[in-house]
C-alpha positions in Angstrom: 106.0 -2.1 -49.2 108.0 -3.0 -46.1 108.2 -6.6 -44.7 106.0 -5.4 -41.9 103.6 -3.7 -44.4 103.1 -7.1 -45.9 102.6 -8.6 -42.6 100.0 -6.1 -41.8 98.1 -6.7 -45.0 97.9 -10.3 -44.2 96.6 -9.6 -40.7 94.0 -7.1 -42.2 92.8 -9.6 -44.8 92.1 -12.1 -42.2 91.0 -10.2 -39.2 89.7 -7.0 -40.8 90.8 -3.4 -40.3 92.6 -2.2 -37.2 92.5 0.8 -35.1 95.2 3.4 -35.7 96.4 2.7 -32.1 97.2 -1.0 -32.9 98.8 0.0 -36.2 101.1 2.4 -34.5 102.0 -0.1 -31.8 102.9 -2.7 -34.2 104.7 -0.3 -36.6 106.8 1.0 -33.7 107.4 -1.9 -31.5 106.9 -5.1 -33.4 109.4 -7.5 -31.8 111.4 -8.2 -35.1 110.2 -5.7 -37.6 109.2 -2.6 -35.5 110.8 0.7 -36.1 112.3 1.3 -32.7 113.3 -2.4 -32.1 115.6 -2.6 -35.3 117.6 0.6 -35.5 119.2 3.7 -33.9 116.9 6.4 -35.4 118.7 9.5 -33.9 121.1 12.0 -35.5 121.9 13.3 -38.9 122.3 9.8 -40.4 118.9 8.8 -38.8 115.3 10.1 -39.1 115.2 12.8 -36.4 117.2 14.7 -33.8 116.3 15.4 -30.3 117.4 18.0 -28.0 120.0 16.1 -26.0 121.6 15.3 -29.4 121.6 19.1 -30.4 123.6 20.4 -27.3 125.1 19.1 -24.1 123.5 22.1 -22.6 120.1 20.6 -22.6 121.1 17.3 -20.4 123.3 19.4 -18.2 120.4 21.7 -17.2 118.2 18.7 -16.6 120.9 17.3 -14.3 120.9 20.4 -12.2 117.0 20.5 -12.3 117.2 17.0 -10.8 119.7 17.9 -8.1 117.9 21.0 -7.0 114.6 18.9 -7.0 116.2 16.4 -4.8 117.3 18.8 -2.3 113.9 20.4 -2.2 112.6 16.8 -1.4 114.9 16.8 1.8 117.7 14.8 -0.1 116.4 11.3 0.5 119.0 8.4 -0.1 118.7 6.6 -2.4 117.0 8.6 -5.1 115.9 6.7 -8.2 116.7 8.8 -11.3 114.7 7.3 -14.1 114.5 8.2 -17.8 111.9 6.9 -20.0 112.8 6.4 -23.6 116.5 7.6 -23.0 117.5 7.4 -26.9 121.4 7.0 -27.0 121.8 7.8 -23.3 123.1 11.3 -24.2 120.7 13.1 -22.0 121.7 10.9 -18.9 125.3 11.2 -19.7 125.2 15.0 -19.8 122.9 15.2 -16.8 125.1 13.0 -14.7 128.3 15.1 -15.7 126.6 18.2 -14.5 125.4 16.6 -11.3 129.0 16.4 -10.3 128.7 19.9 -8.8 126.5 18.3 -6.1 128.6 15.2 -4.7 125.9 14.3 -2.2 123.3 13.9 -5.0 125.6 11.5 -7.0 126.3 9.4 -4.0 122.6 9.0 -3.5 121.8 8.3 -7.1 120.5 5.0 -8.5 120.0 5.3 -12.3 117.2 3.4 -14.0 116.5 3.5 -18.0 113.3 2.3 -19.3 114.0 1.1 -23.0 112.6 -1.6 -25.2 115.0 -1.2 -28.1 118.0 -3.7 -28.2 119.8 -1.4 -30.5 119.5 1.6 -28.4 120.2 -0.4 -25.0 123.5 -1.3 -26.7 124.4 2.5 -27.3 123.4 3.5 -23.9 125.3 0.9 -22.2 128.4 2.0 -24.2 128.0 5.6 -23.3 127.1 5.0 -19.4 129.6 2.3 -18.9 131.8 4.8 -16.8 128.9 6.8 -15.4 130.2 6.3 -11.9 126.7 5.5 -10.5 124.6 2.1 -10.8 122.6 1.9 -13.8 119.8 -0.5 -14.5 117.7 -1.2 -17.6 113.9 -2.0 -17.7 111.4 -2.7 -20.3 108.5 -1.4 -18.3 108.0 1.1 -15.5 106.4 -1.6 -13.4 109.7 -3.3 -12.8 111.3 -0.1 -11.1 112.3 -0.5 -7.6 110.4 1.3 -5.0 111.5 4.5 -3.4 111.4 8.3 -4.1 112.1 8.9 -7.8 112.8 11.7 -10.3 111.6 10.9 -13.9 112.8 12.4 -17.1 110.5 11.9 -20.1 111.9 13.8 -23.2 110.1 12.9 -26.4 108.7 9.8 -24.9 105.1 10.5 -25.0 104.8 11.7 -28.5 105.5 8.1 -29.7 102.9 6.3 -27.6 100.0 5.0 -29.9 96.7 7.0 -30.0 93.3 6.2 -31.0 91.7 8.5 -33.7 88.0 9.3 -33.9 86.2 11.1 -36.9 82.9 13.0 -36.5 80.4 11.7 -39.1 76.6 12.0 -39.3 76.3 9.0 -37.3 78.4 10.2 -34.6 82.1 9.7 -33.6 83.5 6.6 -35.6 86.9 5.3 -34.9 89.5 5.7 -37.7 90.9 2.2 -38.8 93.7 1.1 -41.1 92.2 -1.5 -43.8 92.8 -2.4 -47.3 91.8 -0.5 -50.6 90.6 -1.9 -53.7 94.4 -2.3 -54.7 95.0 -4.3 -51.5 97.1 -1.4 -50.2 97.0 0.0 -46.6 94.4 2.9 -46.4 92.6 4.6 -43.7 88.7 4.2 -43.2 86.3 4.5 -40.3 84.3 2.0 -38.3 80.7 1.3 -39.4 79.2 2.2 -36.1 79.9 5.0 -33.8 81.4 5.0 -30.4 78.7 5.6 -27.8 81.0 6.7 -25.0 82.1 9.8 -26.7 79.5 12.8 -26.5 82.0 15.7 -27.3 80.1 18.0 -29.8 82.0 18.8 -33.1 81.3 19.6 -36.5 81.2 16.6 -39.2 84.7 15.7 -40.4 86.3 16.7 -37.1 89.0 14.5 -35.8 89.7 13.7 -32.1 92.9 12.0 -30.8 92.7 10.1 -27.5 96.0 9.0 -26.1 94.7 6.5 -23.7 98.2 4.8 -23.2 99.7 8.2 -22.5 96.9 9.0 -20.1 97.4 5.7 -18.1 101.3 6.1 -18.3 100.9 9.4 -16.5 98.5 8.3 -14.0 100.8 5.4 -13.1 103.9 7.7 -12.7 101.7 10.2 -10.6 100.2 7.7 -8.3 103.8 6.4 -7.6 105.0 9.8 -6.8 102.1 10.5 -4.6 102.9 7.3 -2.7 106.7 7.3 -2.5 107.7 10.8 -3.3 109.4 12.6 -6.1 108.8 14.4 -9.3 108.6 14.0 -13.1 109.7 16.3 -15.8 107.7 15.8 -19.1 109.1 17.6 -22.3 107.6 17.1 -25.6 106.1 18.8 -28.7 102.4 19.2 -28.3 99.5 21.6 -27.2 98.3 23.0 -23.9 94.6 22.5 -24.6 92.8 19.4 -25.9 91.8 20.2 -29.4 90.4 18.7 -32.5 92.7 17.8 -35.5 95.0 15.2 -36.8 98.6 15.3 -35.6 99.8 11.9 -36.8 103.0 12.2 -38.7 105.7 9.9 -40.2 109.3 11.0 -40.4 112.0 9.4 -42.5 115.5 10.9 -43.1 114.2 14.2 -41.4 111.4 14.5 -43.9 107.5 13.6 -43.6 106.4 10.7 -45.5 103.0 8.6 -45.8 102.6 6.9 -42.5 101.1 3.9 -44.4 103.8 3.6 -47.1 106.4 1.6 -45.2 105.2 0.6 -41.7 108.4 -0.2 -39.6 110.8 2.0 -41.7 109.5 5.6 -40.5 109.0 7.1 -37.1 105.3 7.7 -36.0 104.3 10.4 -33.5 101.6 12.5 -32.7 101.4 15.8 -30.6 101.2 15.4 -27.0 97.9 16.5 -25.4 99.3 18.1 -22.3 95.9 19.1 -21.0 95.0 15.4 -20.9 98.3 14.6 -19.1 97.6 17.2 -16.5 94.0 15.6 -16.0 95.7 12.4 -15.5 98.3 13.5 -13.1 95.8 15.6 -10.8 93.2 12.7 -10.7 95.8 10.9 -8.4 96.1 14.1 -6.1 99.6 15.1 -7.6 100.5 18.7 -8.1 101.2 20.0 -11.7 103.4 22.7 -12.8 103.2 24.1 -16.3 103.2 23.2 -19.1 105.4 26.3 -20.3 107.4 26.8 -23.5 110.7 25.1 -23.7 112.3 28.3 -24.4 111.1 29.9 -21.2 112.0 26.8 -19.2 115.5 26.6 -20.4 116.0 30.4 -20.3 114.9 30.2 -16.5 117.4 27.3 -15.9 120.2 29.6 -17.4 120.9 28.2 -20.8 122.0 31.6 -22.0 124.6 31.8 -19.2 125.7 28.2 -19.8 126.2 28.9 -23.5 128.3 32.1 -22.6 130.5 29.9 -20.2 131.0 27.2 -22.9 132.1 30.0 -25.4 134.9 31.3 -23.2 137.2 28.5 -24.1 135.6 27.6 -27.4 137.2 28.1 -30.9 135.4 30.5 -33.2 134.0 27.3 -35.0 132.9 25.9 -31.7 131.3 29.1 -30.6 129.3 29.3 -33.8 128.1 25.7 -33.1 127.2 26.5 -29.5 125.1 29.7 -30.8 123.4 27.5 -33.4 122.5 24.8 -31.0 121.1 27.6 -28.6 119.0 29.1 -31.3 117.6 25.7 -32.2 116.6 24.8 -28.6 115.0 28.2 -27.7 113.7 29.8 -30.9 110.2 30.1 -31.8 110.8 30.8 -35.5 110.7 27.6 -37.7 114.0 26.3 -38.8 115.6 27.3 -42.1 114.5 24.8 -44.8 111.7 23.4 -42.8 109.4 23.4 -45.8 106.3 25.1 -47.1 104.2 24.6 -43.9 106.9 24.8 -41.3 106.1 24.0 -37.5 107.2 26.6 -35.0 110.8 26.4 -33.5 111.5 24.0 -30.6 111.5 26.6 -28.1 107.8 27.4 -28.9 106.5 24.0 -30.1 108.0 21.9 -27.2 106.4 22.2 -23.8 107.6 21.4 -20.3 105.4 20.1 -17.4 106.4 18.7 -14.0 104.4 16.4 -11.9 105.1 16.9 -8.2 104.4 15.4 -4.8 102.4 17.9 -3.0 105.1 18.6 -0.5 107.1 20.1 -3.3 105.5 23.6 -3.7 107.9 25.0 -6.5 109.9 23.4 -9.4 113.1 24.9 -10.7 112.8 26.4 -14.4 109.0 27.3 -14.1 109.6 30.7 -12.4 106.3 31.5 -10.4 104.3 29.6 -13.0 101.9 27.2 -11.3 98.3 26.4 -12.4 95.7 26.0 -10.1 93.8 22.7 -9.8 
């Protein structure tokens, strides 16, 4: 059992079982023992790999998306370019390099990174030291300066804690983390049902509610409505709210027991894009998508960008470009993905944009626009 696991056992022994949401929050963000506060989790030597780490093409296309979105906004100076959960800073570095094709956009840029991990902030500061634009770090979106803003949120919402409810004969009971007879962490349910959930479902069904993600989306959308701008949300998840458990823990690129070693493995759930869409629309903002990542990147020109990169590449580099392209847009499970593989990133990952009503379209979505 990890050091944080021992601490959680002590807390539960004194205070009783805790909601899954609280468990996730402590496991991921405990100030001294949390997963994200104590390490760089990315890359082959880490626990998972994100799209920006797979290929420079991903961040480059998002940089061009931001530049075109800014022009569609009327080119306001300054423009806040905000990334939530920026990892190593790779996406932003690639986006800023691609944005050099639009010098007025670069001149108007004011970059802000929302990050809570000291380890990752160090990596970001090193990578963006020569970015050529002002970069400011924040621990919360509430400290962002006023003004029109464009937001990136790539694999940010999947790491926000959720509450889980199980349908029992008595009603919807919240799933808790407590102790079993051997005083090990174990899942259980609350003794009394929640009276505010009336959704019909068969006994044993599970419902995940991402209240933190909902509030965060609403806060971003409300800002966009008031001050102008857009937000691009990219994550793995589903387009319609559905029953089922999606909580998973990853360590060394493999799934592990989420209760085995809290603080030592990444914890995520699939993003409910339907709920995020409802949150954004509640503010009056427009929503485009969600669409598959494969379609979004294809519409932005990823195949053409890959062909351009291969023109001056060695055979080995060309093979790497092709392999990265397949990983980003394929719907097929990756080789060696196990007995129950998830779809490839091109299918599993979805892209959704939140827009100020004056922005009638968004690059990468074609003519796809869902009606309110």
